[in-house]
Steps between C-alpha positions, in 0.01 A plus 500: 500500500662490845352546842153399608575342838197520730523464875201509738585549866224422753252642252154544652178642364190534713157599374215397732697171518864418433548441128880458504649373823870583574624361170872455441599416145792547262451476119824490303574724203376342177286239674152389393329481836135407563269560796237223504191472711122539519308824490551694823837345586685835459688441175353796309540727802864405512538592130324833557732578791801441275345711223421784743124489455469412871704631793625244756372509855843385612818363347697598189515442124854517358580513128869447428569574867318834489206546732203594281229440759377860498598581144209574258438244222628718214841532670556129539673317219218247476208452267178306527291290262144447620245234408285759322806636300361858533577598140372828357230389254530812281879457447672260270724225637800716411365804680408293803859380525642845442275669758735472797804604295326819378422597855877486561550756220746293302586589140289353216781286359578349842133426558458344158805281546395371841138445393610300198725289719227439752241399237752272327576340838135389537463421124249776431688721257247436226207590729635837608221703336211299642297620795428268798151421374660360180732269692441160661528455876846352466615787280366754747694327774818534291438869444466542880830318545673710236368819661642391833835377367568803276568706813788268593379414851725310737194302618184406315202417719233283343159466673338193343550635145379178336182473703268652235620268222360165390677181610669422171642852465619498863697183437684644198566839662644345816788361296545827311493710814777295661708518179446876490615540856818309431572717194458834673651396838253708703389378840140368470274478806193306393182474707261211429260251651568259212748232612572393142614855410726510804655160420549575128671836519662559839855468617361501854150496647369627837173347616309750716230456759338769720766760417798268567728287285457138600758353263748632247713310249537402135192341335638144513584530868160633601309253283696195617564610857198703624552626854145431611154409374427861404797517257410156361155646425634790292775323309331246275240226558557294813350196665497587869446206733456511871730238651644389833878519540600186689878514475786727392795307367858632465387862493378499141250220466148478636277199561138606480160334493222586260196337660646155569743510210873558589699737277862620492589856409848639437427875514319735730493761770300326772696506825318246715262209521125519464269677260657639186438526127658319208515673161557333165466659155263321254779446247692304762220252574574183305212269408592129500316177440292379790699269727840660429728414789722729702481781753319834451242336281135565588208301356269732305206514257479728196205725578514751217700585189530859369658544155698824475681446167861405553417334830212341691405583860428175677303519828586206721305389806760356736428210730517729810211694336693803375468644148831543318572667166758357262611660174568249225659600170307386196785296352301179460636325810181514707231416245358234736384758753125537535255596770485223756844352416680369810866618515779570742624860549871518560592805711876517471678594821701775330175651363326518838560805715393509865379839616425614851137574591519884500131551504499651152293217361183354644481137401155349477453344838155361425408140449490509124731304272717804438583552864867555554586633155459820307568540128652844455400658168 
């Protein structure tokens, strides 16, 4: 399959409010690209504009350099898989997959060949005669995928197709969906609010807010280098601490203060002194014995332990009063941890990222012990 390059040029959609705001975006042919953000951020509207279900207020949608902005959906070489799957309940899986081909008046042999190939692609050849009500949720999702792919689209648009499935099935299908995309080579545009789905499957991710893209990059880049507190919120679990930037050293190192505790950070986007935020992922917080010497070590008390199977979430109350989450693998190395245990939390400089105060996060400014820190998801 060739083609499938998407280009959005100043794309805008206004209802009573602006849903998509002058978006510029290029998605390469054969790319697995995800739009990530909360409900109402404009990601589904963007997908519907590309599909042709909505008409842009301004701007253009180009598919393989052809302007399709005013072209009806059935004339665009794209197909869509919805969260509800929208299968015909009275048709078998085979007839559901063949439905679009029959509307194109292809010969029976050609239809049979392409349907067989599509069902084999999603490992449902032996379920071809079953109706949707006789299939599991994951099998129905595969039928919907086969029905979309059998038409050989240049672009497949997926609007949270795993949202109706249970957590275990979602985890297994994420891997299968990415493997399927690599086999067929079709451009996938995936819309989701689930950051784990975006990280697992995507070649690139765009994080959206209020109709705009606030950061775009590969999953590792966005997870490790969030542009601001909003992106840190949507890509994984973060400890977000309100700090004071007291010095910027050699252009790439910050000296900050958390309460009265000095910390060094090697990464960030803050561009001046004063109020800012420091972000560190729970898996990068290292718990050490109380009294461990060295910089970037903060005295703390174990406040709560939450067992989650392969790891334990450890809630630490830092000496400055903030609550910090650490993620400890259950490998037997931290069996001494218990509620009330005094420890030191080592916050490595290369794990701390200083972010400018963009106003996207309201830190608790009250007098409670958690003032100056927010635990994001």
